[in-house]
ZADO-1210 file (C-alpha; in nm, 4 decimals, padded with zeros to 6 digits):
<atoms>
<atom x="03.7052" y="-01.0087" z="-01.0584" code="MET" pos="1"/>
<atom x="03.4035" y="-00.8370" z="-01.2129" code="THR" pos="2"/>
<atom x="03.1188" y="-01.0202" z="-01.3796" code="LYS" pos="3"/>
<atom x="02.8826" y="-00.8305" z="-01.6109" code="ILE" pos="4"/>
<atom x="02.5898" y="-00.9181" z="-01.8284" code="THR" pos="5"/>
<atom x="02.5149" y="-00.7294" z="-02.1425" code="ILE" pos="6"/>
<atom x="02.1468" y="-00.7385" z="-02.2357" code="ILE" pos="7"/>
<atom x="01.9058" y="-00.5745" z="-02.4781" code="GLY" pos="8"/>
<atom x="01.7268" y="-00.6592" z="-02.8046" code="SER" pos="9"/>
<atom x="01.8933" y="-00.8579" z="-03.0792" code="GLU" pos="10"/>
<atom x="01.9442" y="-00.5372" z="-03.2872" code="LYS" pos="11"/>
<atom x="02.0851" y="-00.3350" z="-02.9917" code="SER" pos="12"/>
<atom x="02.4517" y="-00.4072" z="-03.0643" code="GLY" pos="13"/>
<atom x="02.4874" y="-00.6060" z="-02.7351" code="LYS" pos="14"/>
<atom x="02.6708" y="-00.9041" z="-02.8919" code="THR" pos="15"/>
<atom x="02.9195" y="-00.6805" z="-03.0779" code="ALA" pos="16"/>
<atom x="02.9817" y="-00.4979" z="-02.7514" code="LEU" pos="17"/>
<atom x="03.0331" y="-00.8151" z="-02.5524" code="ALA" pos="18"/>
<atom x="03.2896" y="-00.9351" z="-02.8126" code="ALA" pos="19"/>
<atom x="03.4960" y="-00.6196" z="-02.7568" code="LYS" pos="20"/>
<atom x="03.5317" y="-00.6854" z="-02.3881" code="LEU" pos="21"/>
<atom x="03.6948" y="-01.0325" z="-02.3851" code="GLY" pos="22"/>
<atom x="03.7835" y="-01.3523" z="-02.5545" code="LYS" pos="23"/>
<atom x="03.4931" y="-01.5708" z="-02.6511" code="LYS" pos="24"/>
<atom x="03.4650" y="-01.8822" z="-02.4259" code="GLY" pos="25"/>
<atom x="03.1802" y="-02.1185" z="-02.3420" code="ASN" pos="26"/>
<atom x="02.8747" y="-02.1012" z="-02.5607" code="VAL" pos="27"/>
<atom x="02.5311" y="-02.2382" z="-02.4626" code="THR" pos="28"/>
<atom x="02.2233" y="-02.0212" z="-02.4383" code="ASP" pos="29"/>
<atom x="02.4621" y="-01.7759" z="-02.2790" code="ILE" pos="30"/>
<atom x="02.7978" y="-01.6751" z="-02.4257" code="THR" pos="31"/>
<atom x="03.0972" y="-01.6037" z="-02.2045" code="MET" pos="32"/>
<atom x="03.3776" y="-01.3657" z="-02.2792" code="TYR" pos="33"/>
<atom x="03.6857" y="-01.3571" z="-02.0554" code="ASP" pos="34"/>
<atom x="03.9537" y="-01.0990" z="-02.0032" code="TYR" pos="35"/>
<atom x="04.2433" y="-01.1181" z="-01.7553" code="ALA" pos="36"/>
<atom x="04.5380" y="-00.8810" z="-01.7225" code="LYS" pos="37"/>
<atom x="04.7334" y="-00.8746" z="-01.3968" code="ASN" pos="38"/>
<atom x="04.4696" y="-00.8313" z="-01.1245" code="ASP" pos="39"/>
<atom x="04.2083" y="-00.7034" z="-01.3715" code="ASN" pos="40"/>
<atom x="03.9696" y="-01.0016" z="-01.4319" code="ILE" pos="41"/>
<atom x="03.6469" y="-00.9479" z="-01.6209" code="LEU" pos="42"/>
<atom x="03.3830" y="-01.2023" z="-01.7237" code="THR" pos="43"/>
<atom x="03.1222" y="-01.0725" z="-01.9634" code="THR" pos="44"/>
<atom x="02.8029" y="-01.2685" z="-02.0380" code="ILE" pos="45"/>
<atom x="02.5836" y="-01.2240" z="-02.3403" code="ASP" pos="46"/>
<atom x="02.2391" y="-01.3791" z="-02.2890" code="ALA" pos="47"/>
<atom x="02.2294" y="-01.5083" z="-02.6473" code="THR" pos="48"/>
<atom x="01.9279" y="-01.7279" z="-02.5977" code="GLY" pos="49"/>
<atom x="01.7141" y="-01.4306" z="-02.5147" code="TYR" pos="50"/>
<atom x="01.4543" y="-01.3009" z="-02.6113" code="PRO" pos="51"/>
<atom x="01.3404" y="-01.6512" z="-02.7235" code="VAL" pos="52"/>
<atom x="01.4192" y="-01.7857" z="-02.3786" code="SER" pos="53"/>
<atom x="01.3498" y="-01.6007" z="-02.0540" code="VAL" pos="54"/>
<atom x="01.5692" y="-01.8460" z="-01.8733" code="LYS" pos="55"/>
<atom x="01.8761" y="-01.7326" z="-02.0630" code="SER" pos="56"/>
<atom x="01.8196" y="-01.3736" z="-01.9385" code="LEU" pos="57"/>
<atom x="01.7586" y="-01.4793" z="-01.5741" code="VAL" pos="58"/>
<atom x="02.0655" y="-01.7089" z="-01.5829" code="THR" pos="59"/>
<atom x="02.2956" y="-01.4394" z="-01.7177" code="ALA" pos="60"/>
<atom x="02.1846" y="-01.1793" z="-01.4650" code="LEU" pos="61"/>
<atom x="02.2097" y="-01.4183" z="-01.1670" code="ASN" pos="62"/>
<atom x="02.5632" y="-01.5050" z="-01.2633" code="LEU" pos="63"/>
<atom x="02.6671" y="-01.1364" z="-01.2742" code="SER" pos="64"/>
<atom x="02.7075" y="-00.8420" z="-01.0519" code="ASP" pos="65"/>
<atom x="02.6729" y="-00.5561" z="-01.3048" code="VAL" pos="66"/>
<atom x="02.4329" y="-00.5223" z="-01.5978" code="ALA" pos="67"/>
<atom x="02.4791" y="-00.3206" z="-01.9131" code="VAL" pos="68"/>
<atom x="02.1457" y="-00.2443" z="-02.0828" code="LEU" pos="69"/>
<atom x="02.1982" y="-00.1646" z="-02.4538" code="CYS" pos="70"/>
<atom x="01.9541" y="00.0826" z="-02.6122" code="ILE" pos="71"/>
<atom x="02.0092" y="00.1666" z="-02.9842" code="PRO" pos="72"/>
<atom x="01.9238" y="00.5084" z="-03.1296" code="PRO" pos="73"/>
<atom x="01.5746" y="00.3785" z="-03.2300" code="GLU" pos="74"/>
<atom x="01.4926" y="00.3680" z="-02.8553" code="GLY" pos="75"/>
<atom x="01.2878" y="00.1198" z="-02.6557" code="LEU" pos="76"/>
<atom x="01.1255" y="-00.1799" z="-02.8141" code="ASP" pos="77"/>
<atom x="00.9217" y="-00.4533" z="-02.6356" code="PRO" pos="78"/>
<atom x="01.2392" y="-00.6664" z="-02.5638" code="VAL" pos="79"/>
<atom x="01.4370" y="-00.3811" z="-02.4021" code="SER" pos="80"/>
<atom x="01.1254" y="-00.2742" z="-02.2082" code="ALA" pos="81"/>
<atom x="01.1039" y="-00.6319" z="-02.0791" code="GLU" pos="82"/>
<atom x="01.4665" y="-00.6146" z="-01.9766" code="CYS" pos="83"/>
<atom x="01.3947" y="-00.3103" z="-01.7639" code="ILE" pos="84"/>
<atom x="01.1054" y="-00.4869" z="-01.5890" code="ILE" pos="85"/>
<atom x="01.3303" y="-00.7952" z="-01.5363" code="ALA" pos="86"/>
<atom x="01.6050" y="-00.5836" z="-01.3748" code="LEU" pos="87"/>
<atom x="01.3581" y="-00.4140" z="-01.1601" code="ASP" pos="88"/>
<atom x="01.2010" y="-00.7393" z="-01.0366" code="LEU" pos="89"/>
<atom x="01.5390" y="-00.8830" z="-00.9632" code="LEU" pos="90"/>
<atom x="01.6314" y="-00.5805" z="-00.7702" code="GLY" pos="91"/>
<atom x="01.9519" y="-00.5345" z="-00.9696" code="TYR" pos="92"/>
<atom x="02.1684" y="-00.2812" z="-00.7892" code="LYS" pos="93"/>
<atom x="02.4602" y="-00.1998" z="-01.0229" code="HIS" pos="94"/>
<atom x="02.4240" y="-00.1083" z="-01.3911" code="GLY" pos="95"/>
<atom x="02.4880" y="00.1096" z="-01.6848" code="ILE" pos="96"/>
<atom x="02.2639" y="00.2099" z="-01.9777" code="VAL" pos="97"/>
<atom x="02.4699" y="00.1998" z="-02.2954" code="ALA" pos="98"/>
<atom x="02.3310" y="00.4143" z="-02.5816" code="LEU" pos="99"/>
<atom x="02.4772" y="00.1892" z="-02.8485" code="THR" pos="100"/>
<atom x="02.5568" y="00.2648" z="-03.2149" code="LYS" pos="101"/>
<atom x="02.6187" y="00.6231" z="-03.1194" code="SER" pos="102"/>
<atom x="02.8079" y="00.6784" z="-03.4472" code="ASP" pos="103"/>
<atom x="02.4776" y="00.6474" z="-03.6341" code="THR" pos="104"/>
<atom x="02.3043" y="00.9218" z="-03.4329" code="SER" pos="105"/>
<atom x="02.3605" y="01.2759" z="-03.3231" code="TYR" pos="106"/>
<atom x="02.4446" y="01.4234" z="-02.9813" code="PRO" pos="107"/>
<atom x="02.1096" y="01.6041" z="-02.9425" code="PHE" pos="108"/>
<atom x="01.9173" y="01.2924" z="-03.0371" code="ALA" pos="109"/>
<atom x="02.1116" y="01.0840" z="-02.7877" code="LEU" pos="110"/>
<atom x="02.0385" y="01.3463" z="-02.5204" code="ASP" pos="111"/>
<atom x="01.6657" y="01.3284" z="-02.6066" code="GLU" pos="112"/>
<atom x="01.6718" y="00.9467" z="-02.5899" code="LEU" pos="113"/>
<atom x="01.8473" y="00.9637" z="-02.2495" code="LYS" pos="114"/>
<atom x="01.5811" y="01.2060" z="-02.1116" code="GLU" pos="115"/>
<atom x="01.3007" y="00.9762" z="-02.2310" code="LYS" pos="116"/>
<atom x="01.4599" y="00.6658" z="-02.0721" code="LEU" pos="117"/>
<atom x="01.5154" y="00.8547" z="-01.7431" code="GLN" pos="118"/>
<atom x="01.1491" y="00.9444" z="-01.7301" code="LYS" pos="119"/>
<atom x="01.0460" y="00.5855" z="-01.8010" code="ILE" pos="120"/>
<atom x="01.2790" y="00.4354" z="-01.5375" code="THR" pos="121"/>
<atom x="01.1743" y="00.6706" z="-01.2516" code="VAL" pos="122"/>
<atom x="01.0901" y="00.4486" z="-00.9452" code="GLY" pos="123"/>
<atom x="01.2790" y="00.1506" z="-01.0781" code="THR" pos="124"/>
<atom x="01.6283" y="00.0230" z="-00.9913" code="VAL" pos="125"/>
<atom x="01.7554" y="00.1956" z="-01.3062" code="LEU" pos="126"/>
<atom x="01.6579" y="00.5410" z="-01.1843" code="GLU" pos="127"/>
<atom x="02.0105" y="00.6467" z="-01.0915" code="ASN" pos="128"/>
<atom x="02.2104" y="00.4396" z="-01.3449" code="TRP" pos="129"/>
<atom x="02.4742" y="00.6070" z="-01.5559" code="GLU" pos="130"/>
<atom x="02.4205" y="00.6614" z="-01.9274" code="TYR" pos="131"/>
<atom x="02.6933" y="00.6346" z="-02.1807" code="LEU" pos="132"/>
<atom x="02.6956" y="00.6755" z="-02.5684" code="PRO" pos="133"/>
<atom x="02.8967" y="00.3893" z="-02.7164" code="ILE" pos="134"/>
<atom x="03.0045" y="00.2761" z="-03.0563" code="SER" pos="135"/>
<atom x="03.1883" y="-00.0504" z="-03.1335" code="THR" pos="136"/>
<atom x="03.2681" y="00.0945" z="-03.4796" code="THR" pos="137"/>
<atom x="03.4209" y="00.4309" z="-03.3847" code="SER" pos="138"/>
<atom x="03.5090" y="00.3151" z="-03.0315" code="PHE" pos="139"/>
<atom x="03.3377" y="00.6141" z="-02.8822" code="GLU" pos="140"/>
<atom x="03.2801" y="00.5561" z="-02.5121" code="GLY" pos="141"/>
<atom x="03.4623" y="00.2212" z="-02.4920" code="MET" pos="142"/>
<atom x="03.7389" y="00.3348" z="-02.2587" code="GLU" pos="143"/>
<atom x="03.4805" y="00.5179" z="-02.0465" code="GLU" pos="144"/>
<atom x="03.2759" y="00.2047" z="-02.0226" code="LEU" pos="145"/>
<atom x="03.5672" y="00.0016" z="-01.9135" code="LYS" pos="146"/>
<atom x="03.6481" y="00.2593" z="-01.6456" code="GLU" pos="147"/>
<atom x="03.2816" y="00.2615" z="-01.5258" code="MET" pos="148"/>
<atom x="03.2821" y="-00.1167" z="-01.5066" code="ILE" pos="149"/>
<atom x="03.6083" y="-00.1238" z="-01.3128" code="ALA" pos="150"/>
<atom x="03.4698" y="00.1376" z="-01.0669" code="SER" pos="151"/>
<atom x="03.1487" y="-00.0555" z="-01.0155" code="MET" pos="152"/>
<atom x="03.3600" y="-00.3751" z="-00.9754" code="GLY" pos="153"/>
<atom x="03.5390" y="-00.2153" z="-00.6799" code="GLU" pos="154"/>
<atom x="03.2098" y="-00.1299" z="-00.5135" code="LYS" pos="155"/>
<atom x="03.0817" y="-00.4846" z="-00.5758" code="VAL" pos="156"/>
<atom x="03.3929" y="-00.6433" z="-00.4303" code="ASP" pos="157"/>
<atom x="03.3570" y="-00.4321" z="-00.1110" code="THR" pos="158"/>
<atom x="02.9912" y="-00.5551" z="-00.0865" code="GLU" pos="159"/>
<atom x="03.0849" y="-00.9191" z="-00.1538" code="LEU" pos="160"/>
<atom x="03.3620" y="-00.9233" z="00.1148" code="ARG" pos="161"/>
<atom x="03.0904" y="-00.8722" z="00.3745" code="GLU" pos="162"/>
<atom x="02.9504" y="-01.2067" z="00.2635" code="MET" pos="163"/>
<atom x="03.2715" y="-01.4129" z="00.2956" code="ASP" pos="164"/>
<atom x="03.1855" y="-01.5447" z="00.6399" code="GLU" pos="165"/>
<atom x="02.8334" y="-01.6606" z="00.5555" code="MET" pos="166"/>
<atom x="02.7471" y="-02.0299" z="00.5000" code="PRO" pos="167"/>
<atom x="02.8898" y="-02.1266" z="00.1574" code="THR" pos="168"/>
<atom x="02.6669" y="-02.1624" z="-00.1516" code="ARG" pos="169"/>
<atom x="02.7717" y="-02.2210" z="-00.5045" code="VAL" pos="170"/>
<atom x="02.5409" y="-02.1760" z="-00.8104" code="LEU" pos="171"/>
<atom x="02.6219" y="-02.4261" z="-01.0785" code="ILE" pos="172"/>
<atom x="02.5661" y="-02.3359" z="-01.4526" code="ASP" pos="173"/>
<atom x="02.7615" y="-02.6150" z="-01.6283" code="GLN" pos="174"/>
<atom x="02.8578" y="-02.9734" z="-01.5604" code="SER" pos="175"/>
<atom x="03.0604" y="-03.2148" z="-01.7639" code="PHE" pos="176"/>
<atom x="03.2992" y="-03.5123" z="-01.7354" code="ASN" pos="177"/>
<atom x="03.6771" y="-03.4781" z="-01.7789" code="VAL" pos="178"/>
<atom x="03.8822" y="-03.7916" z="-01.8437" code="THR" pos="179"/>
<atom x="04.1134" y="-03.8646" z="-01.5541" code="GLY" pos="180"/>
<atom x="03.9347" y="-03.6095" z="-01.3314" code="ILE" pos="181"/>
<atom x="03.5741" y="-03.7004" z="-01.3276" code="GLY" pos="182"/>
<atom x="03.2883" y="-03.4557" z="-01.2575" code="CYS" pos="183"/>
<atom x="03.3739" y="-03.0968" z="-01.3247" code="VAL" pos="184"/>
<atom x="03.1306" y="-02.8034" z="-01.2760" code="VAL" pos="185"/>
<atom x="03.1451" y="-02.4320" z="-01.3405" code="LEU" pos="186"/>
<atom x="02.9631" y="-02.1839" z="-01.1279" code="GLY" pos="187"/>
<atom x="02.9721" y="-01.8732" z="-00.9006" code="VAL" pos="188"/>
<atom x="03.0280" y="-01.8674" z="-00.5221" code="VAL" pos="189"/>
<atom x="02.7004" y="-01.6915" z="-00.4229" code="ALA" pos="190"/>
<atom x="02.8114" y="-01.6410" z="-00.0609" code="GLN" pos="191"/>
<atom x="03.0691" y="-01.7690" z="00.1872" code="GLY" pos="192"/>
<atom x="03.4172" y="-01.8988" z="00.1137" code="THR" pos="193"/>
<atom x="03.4678" y="-02.2255" z="-00.0684" code="LEU" pos="194"/>
<atom x="03.7780" y="-02.4415" z="00.0211" code="ASN" pos="195"/>
<atom x="03.9306" y="-02.7445" z="-00.1403" code="ALA" pos="196"/>
<atom x="03.8269" y="-03.0634" z="00.0538" code="LYS" pos="197"/>
<atom x="03.5018" y="-02.9004" z="00.1710" code="ASP" pos="198"/>
<atom x="03.2255" y="-03.1570" z="00.2020" code="LYS" pos="199"/>
<atom x="02.8899" y="-03.0353" z="00.0764" code="MET" pos="200"/>
<atom x="02.5635" y="-03.1490" z="-00.0683" code="LEU" pos="201"/>
<atom x="02.4261" y="-03.0957" z="-00.4258" code="ALA" pos="202"/>
<atom x="02.0765" y="-02.9567" z="-00.3992" code="TYR" pos="203"/>
<atom x="01.7914" y="-03.0208" z="-00.4692" code="PRO" pos="204"/>
<atom x="01.8871" y="-03.3973" z="-00.4869" code="THR" pos="205"/>
<atom x="02.0922" y="-03.3772" z="-00.1583" code="LYS" pos="206"/>
<atom x="02.3780" y="-03.5931" z="-00.3070" code="LYS" pos="207"/>
<atom x="02.6933" y="-03.5663" z="-00.0931" code="PRO" pos="208"/>
<atom x="03.0236" y="-03.4595" z="-00.2509" code="LEU" pos="209"/>
<atom x="03.3700" y="-03.3262" z="-00.1772" code="GLU" pos="210"/>
<atom x="03.5450" y="-03.0306" z="-00.3456" code="ILE" pos="211"/>
<atom x="03.8480" y="-03.2022" z="-00.4935" code="ARG" pos="212"/>
<atom x="04.0033" y="-02.8940" z="-00.6425" code="SER" pos="213"/>
<atom x="03.9243" y="-02.5298" z="-00.7355" code="ILE" pos="214"/>
<atom x="04.0301" y="-02.3228" z="-01.0286" code="GLN" pos="215"/>
<atom x="03.9746" y="-01.9527" z="-01.0976" code="MET" pos="216"/>
<atom x="04.0480" y="-01.8496" z="-01.4511" code="HIS" pos="217"/>
<atom x="04.2434" y="-02.1725" z="-01.5140" code="ASP" pos="218"/>
<atom x="04.4628" y="-02.1149" z="-01.2036" code="ILE" pos="219"/>
<atom x="04.4592" y="-02.3678" z="-00.9192" code="ASP" pos="220"/>
<atom x="04.3645" y="-02.2089" z="-00.5867" code="VAL" pos="221"/>
<atom x="04.2944" y="-02.3514" z="-00.2402" code="LYS" pos="222"/>
<atom x="03.9865" y="-02.1326" z="-00.1736" code="SER" pos="223"/>
<atom x="03.7474" y="-01.8969" z="-00.3492" code="ALA" pos="224"/>
<atom x="03.5629" y="-01.5987" z="-00.2004" code="PRO" pos="225"/>
<atom x="03.2000" y="-01.4773" z="-00.2508" code="THR" pos="226"/>
<atom x="03.1595" y="-01.3663" z="-00.6100" code="GLY" pos="227"/>
<atom x="03.4354" y="-01.5810" z="-00.7560" code="ALA" pos="228"/>
<atom x="03.3611" y="-01.7635" z="-01.0852" code="ARG" pos="229"/>
<atom x="03.5101" y="-02.1090" z="-01.0328" code="VAL" pos="230"/>
<atom x="03.5705" y="-02.4403" z="-01.1956" code="GLY" pos="231"/>
<atom x="03.5442" y="-02.7289" z="-00.9555" code="LEU" pos="232"/>
<atom x="03.6442" y="-03.0912" z="-00.9703" code="ALA" pos="233"/>
<atom x="03.4086" y="-03.2880" z="-00.7512" code="LEU" pos="234"/>
<atom x="03.4546" y="-03.6142" z="-00.5698" code="LYS" pos="235"/>
<atom x="03.1745" y="-03.8588" z="-00.4954" code="GLY" pos="236"/>
<atom x="02.9308" y="-03.7455" z="-00.7633" code="ILE" pos="237"/>
<atom x="02.8947" y="-03.7919" z="-01.1407" code="GLN" pos="238"/>
<atom x="02.8344" y="-03.5166" z="-01.3933" code="SER" pos="239"/>
<atom x="02.5012" y="-03.6647" z="-01.4953" code="LYS" pos="240"/>
<atom x="02.3881" y="-03.6044" z="-01.1265" code="ASP" pos="241"/>
<atom x="02.4425" y="-03.2226" z="-01.1481" code="VAL" pos="242"/>
<atom x="02.2476" y="-02.9906" z="-01.3690" code="ASP" pos="243"/>
<atom x="02.2376" y="-02.6139" z="-01.4288" code="ARG" pos="244"/>
<atom x="02.0713" y="-02.4505" z="-01.1370" code="GLY" pos="245"/>
<atom x="02.1941" y="-02.6943" z="-00.8712" code="PHE" pos="246"/>
<atom x="02.3275" y="-02.5349" z="-00.5546" code="VAL" pos="247"/>
<atom x="02.6255" y="-02.6700" z="-00.3639" code="LEU" pos="248"/>
<atom x="02.5549" y="-02.6042" z="-00.0006" code="SER" pos="249"/>
<atom x="02.5366" y="-02.7553" z="00.3451" code="GLU" pos="250"/>
<atom x="02.1679" y="-02.6753" z="00.4017" code="ASN" pos="251"/>
<atom x="01.8919" y="-02.5673" z="00.1636" code="GLU" pos="252"/>
<atom x="01.5170" y="-02.5880" z="00.1664" code="ASN" pos="253"/>
<atom x="01.3790" y="-02.8320" z="-00.0918" code="VAL" pos="254"/>
<atom x="01.0200" y="-02.8364" z="-00.2057" code="ALA" pos="255"/>
<atom x="00.7891" y="-02.8758" z="-00.5132" code="THR" pos="256"/>
<atom x="00.5833" y="-02.5776" z="-00.4084" code="GLY" pos="257"/>
<atom x="00.6416" y="-02.2526" z="-00.2245" code="VAL" pos="258"/>
<atom x="00.4370" y="-01.9723" z="-00.0510" code="THR" pos="259"/>
<atom x="00.5645" y="-01.6248" z="-00.1481" code="LEU" pos="260"/>
<atom x="00.4982" y="-01.2733" z="-00.0395" code="GLU" pos="261"/>
<atom x="00.4843" y="-01.1420" z="-00.3992" code="SER" pos="262"/>
<atom x="00.4770" y="-00.7934" z="-00.5387" code="THR" pos="263"/>
<atom x="00.3570" y="-00.7482" z="-00.8975" code="LEU" pos="264"/>
<atom x="00.5170" y="-00.5088" z="-01.1420" code="SER" pos="265"/>
<atom x="00.3147" y="-00.2003" z="-01.2123" code="GLN" pos="266"/>
<atom x="00.3388" y="-00.3106" z="-01.5822" code="LEU" pos="267"/>
<atom x="00.2330" y="-00.6661" z="-01.5311" code="ALA" pos="268"/>
<atom x="-00.1041" y="-00.8176" z="-01.6227" code="LYS" pos="269"/>
<atom x="-00.3195" y="-00.9755" z="-01.3483" code="PRO" pos="270"/>
<atom x="-00.2945" y="-01.3424" z="-01.2753" code="PHE" pos="271"/>
<atom x="-00.5589" y="-01.5608" z="-01.1101" code="ALA" pos="272"/>
<atom x="-00.5967" y="-01.8665" z="-00.8952" code="VAL" pos="273"/>
<atom x="-00.5521" y="-02.1717" z="-01.1207" code="GLY" pos="274"/>
<atom x="-00.3077" y="-01.9977" z="-01.3599" code="ASP" pos="275"/>
<atom x="00.0196" y="-02.1695" z="-01.4482" code="MET" pos="276"/>
<atom x="00.3227" y="-01.9584" z="-01.3976" code="LEU" pos="277"/>
<atom x="00.6943" y="-02.0257" z="-01.4350" code="HIS" pos="278"/>
<atom x="00.8927" y="-01.9609" z="-01.1186" code="VAL" pos="279"/>
<atom x="01.2653" y="-01.8672" z="-01.1154" code="TYR" pos="280"/>
<atom x="01.4987" y="-01.8690" z="-00.8153" code="VAL" pos="281"/>
<atom x="01.8774" y="-01.8494" z="-00.8743" code="GLY" pos="282"/>
<atom x="01.9441" y="-02.0464" z="-01.1871" code="LEU" pos="283"/>
<atom x="01.6510" y="-02.2887" z="-01.1203" code="GLN" pos="284"/>
<atom x="01.3078" y="-02.2754" z="-01.2798" code="SER" pos="285"/>
<atom x="00.9884" y="-02.4732" z="-01.2421" code="ALA" pos="286"/>
<atom x="00.6267" y="-02.4475" z="-01.3720" code="PRO" pos="287"/>
<atom x="00.3901" y="-02.4001" z="-01.0803" code="MET" pos="288"/>
<atom x="00.0096" y="-02.3566" z="-01.0423" code="LYS" pos="289"/>
<atom x="-00.1407" y="-02.0727" z="-00.8409" code="VAL" pos="290"/>
<atom x="-00.3311" y="-02.2441" z="-00.5636" code="GLU" pos="291"/>
<atom x="-00.4344" y="-01.9423" z="-00.3676" code="SER" pos="292"/>
<atom x="-00.3979" y="-01.5599" z="-00.3498" code="ILE" pos="293"/>
<atom x="-00.4556" y="-01.3682" z="-00.0229" code="THR" pos="294"/>
<atom x="-00.4297" y="-01.0065" z="00.0758" code="GLN" pos="295"/>
<atom x="-00.4808" y="-00.8875" z="00.4355" code="ASN" pos="296"/>
<atom x="-00.5991" y="-01.2438" z="00.5197" code="ALA" pos="297"/>
<atom x="-00.8723" y="-01.2170" z="00.2576" code="GLU" pos="298"/>
<atom x="-00.8947" y="-01.4710" z="-00.0296" code="ASN" pos="299"/>
<atom x="-00.8614" y="-01.3073" z="-00.3701" code="MET" pos="300"/>
<atom x="-00.9327" y="-01.4457" z="-00.7196" code="GLU" pos="301"/>
<atom x="-00.6831" y="-01.2216" z="-00.8963" code="LYS" pos="302"/>
<atom x="-00.3569" y="-01.0508" z="-00.8213" code="ALA" pos="303"/>
<atom x="-00.3441" y="-00.7004" z="-00.9646" code="GLU" pos="304"/>
<atom x="-00.0408" y="-00.4968" z="-01.0904" code="PRO" pos="305"/>
<atom x="00.1432" y="-00.2919" z="-00.8259" code="GLY" pos="306"/>
<atom x="-00.0108" y="-00.4846" z="-00.5380" code="GLN" pos="307"/>
<atom x="00.1466" y="-00.7280" z="-00.2857" code="THR" pos="308"/>
<atom x="-00.0095" y="-01.0651" z="-00.2010" code="TYR" pos="309"/>
<atom x="00.0585" y="-01.3982" z="-00.0373" code="ILE" pos="310"/>
<atom x="00.0709" y="-01.6480" z="-00.3200" code="VAL" pos="311"/>
<atom x="00.0671" y="-02.0234" z="-00.2748" code="GLU" pos="312"/>
<atom x="00.2164" y="-02.2151" z="-00.5651" code="LEU" pos="313"/>
<atom x="00.2493" y="-02.5865" z="-00.6321" code="SER" pos="314"/>
<atom x="00.4327" y="-02.7934" z="-00.8874" code="GLY" pos="315"/>
<atom x="00.5984" y="-03.1316" z="-00.9427" code="THR" pos="316"/>
<atom x="00.9644" y="-03.0365" z="-00.9864" code="LYS" pos="317"/>
<atom x="01.1811" y="-03.0051" z="-00.6800" code="GLU" pos="318"/>
<atom x="01.3646" y="-02.6767" z="-00.6342" code="ILE" pos="319"/>
<atom x="01.6095" y="-02.5693" z="-00.3581" code="SER" pos="320"/>
<atom x="01.6281" y="-02.2270" z="-00.2034" code="TYR" pos="321"/>
<atom x="01.7401" y="-02.0334" z="00.1034" code="ALA" pos="322"/>
<atom x="01.5281" y="-01.8029" z="00.3182" code="LYS" pos="323"/>
<atom x="01.6458" y="-01.4807" z="00.1557" code="ASN" pos="324"/>
<atom x="01.6439" y="-01.5922" z="-00.2049" code="ASP" pos="325"/>
<atom x="01.4520" y="-01.3669" z="-00.4384" code="ARG" pos="326"/>
<atom x="01.1879" y="-01.5457" z="-00.6533" code="PHE" pos="327"/>
<atom x="01.0717" y="-01.4077" z="-00.9881" code="VAL" pos="328"/>
<atom x="00.7366" y="-01.5057" z="-01.1367" code="LEU" pos="329"/>
<atom x="00.6754" y="-01.5054" z="-01.5097" code="THR" pos="330"/>
<atom x="00.3999" y="-01.5871" z="-01.7596" code="ASN" pos="331"/>
<atom x="00.5726" y="-01.7364" z="-02.0582" code="LEU" pos="332"/>
<atom x="00.2497" y="-01.6945" z="-02.2698" code="ASP" pos="333"/>
<atom x="00.2439" y="-01.3148" z="-02.2126" code="GLY" pos="334"/>
<atom x="00.3882" y="-01.0479" z="-02.4419" code="LYS" pos="335"/>
<atom x="00.5614" y="-00.9054" z="-02.1286" code="GLN" pos="336"/>
<atom x="00.6602" y="-01.2145" z="-01.9425" code="ARG" pos="337"/>
<atom x="00.8056" y="-01.0855" z="-01.6197" code="PHE" pos="338"/>
<atom x="00.5307" y="-01.0222" z="-01.3665" code="ILE" pos="339"/>
<atom x="00.6292" y="-01.0298" z="-00.9977" code="ALA" pos="340"/>
<atom x="00.9089" y="-01.0989" z="-00.7374" code="PHE" pos="341"/>
<atom x="00.8658" y="-01.2537" z="-00.3940" code="GLY" pos="342"/>
<atom x="01.0223" y="-01.4051" z="-00.0932" code="TYR" pos="343"/>
<atom x="00.9388" y="-01.7409" z="00.0769" code="SER" pos="344"/>
<atom x="00.7162" y="-01.7264" z="00.3859" code="GLN" pos="345"/>
</atoms>
């Protein structure tokens, strides 16, 4: 039960690679590919709305456990560089760097590209990621990639089992109405164990509901553990009342603003009091204004790259979050849009 996201620039070969790993399914600003054989279940997500939409990339990464960053023989471009910064700000633990279109290059050139990328990613979450030359034309590296993904999936499953006893939270990415059933949602169990007949709330609106039934890969189940991708039939709520980003939970914080301990990327541009930023948490996003910036109890006009600050943000759209959720701050008007991560205070 492994979930991966394949990311990179539009010319990196990421979509061709995703199509080789499963059968094409749901298509929105992200495209799902599913593969299931015996106990080997793989969901692959291609953030097809990115780089136009940052939200597409954040959604795909938050729905997955493993990232595959695709870099073609031409090397880094602004989009793949932004992907590296996004992965680092999200604190992404598990991933592979795929040196795509390897059939159009030479071994020494690929080795040289790998060395350049390793130097660039020193000090980031990608520092110790594996590198693998891949071609969807000659199929070089495809079996090795599948083996790497399976190995990482085992590690991820071990980590996720430690979260099965936590309070249940489900991140919703799709909602629709099914005749004769009613409201059906698709999502991922972010923590805890979800059971049929559980009574929960849909945040941030706090609408009560009951889990009528659960499916995993079109098979009815009575419960779903942390990390499971699920389809849920809900009782007591309509599909129009549930949007992407909603969290099914028993208790969440709900607010239109938030105070974060925020650390800026070394590669970010400064932001200042009064600036409008776009804030992401889980699958939710909201525009927020920077009301204040403090460092060591001193008021600051600007937040500088590589520094940590207490940042107070305000908006008008309600978002829900838990204490340990990781927020990401972006400037959608910048060339490099990902600028900081933070935790609520």
